[in-house]
C-alpha positions in Angstrom: 37.7 -47.5 -55.2 38.9 -45.9 -58.0 41.7 -44.6 -58.3 41.1 -41.0 -59.0 40.5 -41.0 -55.8 42.7 -39.2 -53.8 45.1 -40.6 -51.3 46.7 -38.5 -48.5 50.7 -39.1 -49.5 53.2 -40.8 -46.5 54.4 -37.6 -45.7 50.9 -36.3 -44.8 50.8 -38.9 -41.8 53.0 -37.7 -40.3 52.7 -34.1 -40.4 52.6 -32.0 -37.0 49.5 -30.4 -38.3 47.6 -33.0 -39.3 48.0 -35.0 -37.2 45.6 -33.9 -34.7 42.7 -33.8 -37.1 39.8 -36.3 -36.2 38.4 -39.0 -39.1 35.3 -40.4 -38.5 32.9 -43.2 -40.8 31.9 -40.7 -42.6 34.9 -39.3 -44.6 35.2 -43.1 -45.6 31.7 -42.5 -46.8 32.1 -39.3 -48.9 35.3 -41.1 -50.5 33.1 -43.5 -52.4 33.5 -46.2 -48.8 29.6 -47.9 -47.9 28.8 -47.0 -44.3 29.4 -51.1 -44.2 32.5 -50.6 -45.2 33.5 -48.1 -42.9 31.3 -49.1 -40.1 33.3 -52.0 -39.6 37.0 -50.6 -40.2 35.6 -48.2 -37.3 34.1 -50.9 -35.1 36.7 -53.6 -35.9 40.2 -51.5 -35.6 38.8 -48.6 -32.3 36.3 -50.7 -30.6 33.7 -48.5 -29.5 34.7 -45.8 -31.0 33.3 -43.1 -33.2 36.0 -41.4 -35.4 40.3 -41.1 -34.4 43.0 -38.9 -34.7 44.8 -39.5 -37.8 47.9 -40.0 -35.1 46.0 -42.9 -34.1 45.0 -44.3 -37.5 47.9 -44.4 -38.6 49.2 -46.4 -36.2 47.2 -49.7 -37.9 48.4 -48.3 -41.6 50.9 -50.9 -41.6 49.7 -53.6 -40.1 49.6 -55.5 -43.5 46.2 -54.2 -44.0 45.6 -53.1 -47.6 42.1 -52.0 -47.2 42.4 -50.1 -43.5 45.6 -48.4 -45.6 43.5 -47.4 -48.5 41.2 -46.3 -46.8 43.0 -44.3 -44.1 44.8 -42.4 -46.9 41.2 -41.1 -48.4 40.3 -40.5 -45.3 43.4 -38.2 -44.9 43.0 -37.0 -48.7 39.9 -35.8 -47.7 40.3 -34.3 -44.4 43.0 -32.2 -45.5 41.3 -30.7 -48.8 38.0 -30.5 -46.9 39.9 -27.7 -44.9 41.4 -25.9 -48.0 37.5 -25.9 -49.1 36.8 -24.1 -45.5 39.2 -21.7 -46.2 38.2 -21.3 -50.0 34.5 -20.6 -48.7 35.3 -19.4 -45.7 33.8 -16.0 -47.5 30.0 -17.3 -47.0 30.5 -20.1 -44.1 27.3 -18.3 -42.2 25.1 -17.8 -44.3 22.0 -19.3 -46.1 21.6 -20.7 -49.9 18.0 -20.4 -51.0 17.6 -22.6 -53.7 15.4 -20.1 -55.9 16.5 -17.6 -55.7 20.4 -19.2 -56.8 18.7 -19.8 -60.0 19.1 -24.3 -60.0 17.1 -26.1 -62.6 14.5 -28.7 -61.4 16.4 -31.6 -61.6 19.6 -29.9 -59.4 16.7 -28.7 -56.6 15.5 -32.5 -56.5 18.8 -33.9 -55.9 19.5 -31.2 -53.4 16.5 -32.3 -52.1 17.3 -35.8 -51.8 20.9 -35.5 -50.4 19.0 -33.8 -47.1 17.5 -36.4 -46.0 19.5 -38.8 -47.2 22.5 -36.7 -44.7 20.4 -34.9 -42.8 21.1 -31.8 -43.9 18.1 -28.9 -42.4 16.6 -27.7 -45.6 13.7 -25.5 -44.8 11.2 -23.7 -46.0 10.5 -19.9 -45.0 9.8 -16.6 -45.9 12.5 -16.2 -48.2 11.4 -20.3 -50.3 13.2 -23.4 -49.6 16.8 -22.1 -48.3 19.5 -24.7 -46.7 22.6 -23.3 -44.5 25.4 -23.0 -46.1 27.7 -24.6 -43.6 25.8 -27.2 -43.8 26.9 -28.2 -47.2 30.6 -27.7 -47.0 31.0 -31.1 -46.0 29.9 -32.3 -48.5 31.6 -30.4 -51.4 32.9 -33.5 -53.4 29.3 -33.7 -54.6 28.7 -31.5 -57.2 25.3 -30.9 -57.3 26.6 -29.2 -53.8 29.7 -27.2 -55.4 27.2 -25.7 -58.0 25.5 -24.6 -54.7 28.9 -23.2 -53.9 30.0 -21.4 -56.3 26.7 -20.2 -57.4 26.3 -18.2 -53.8 29.5 -17.4 -54.0 29.0 -15.8 -57.3 26.0 -14.1 -56.1 28.4 -12.4 -53.2 30.4 -11.6 -55.8 33.2 -13.4 -54.5 33.5 -15.1 -58.4 
């Protein structure tokens, strides 16, 4: 993985606020890992579990598997960053983005449609046009097309 992917600092693994955070295979995917790698890691280390707490994942970080440690560091950094993003976009979290009203170019709209199909967003065509709930977008804030929509919606609401 690229060194540009943020990794959790050691003290974040033991911080009380971090210990209860739940980690999911989808978090590893949002960090750039394949679904297969994420699924295999969870299946091997946490059989039958779809998520684990940071405290549980911390227990396997020191067992000599550098790949598991790296994926764990990246997932925790993502989750901490995701909490900050959720707070930053809280004013629009329960709204819907109307793609036409945001003035998005056709390429951006096409990219959003493709992501909606891939990631399961509720992109829908209604009387107002094509819309997507902002809450559906927040977990994918690292993707440039999603950041464009979030930032435009904030501007539309007078928040930026």
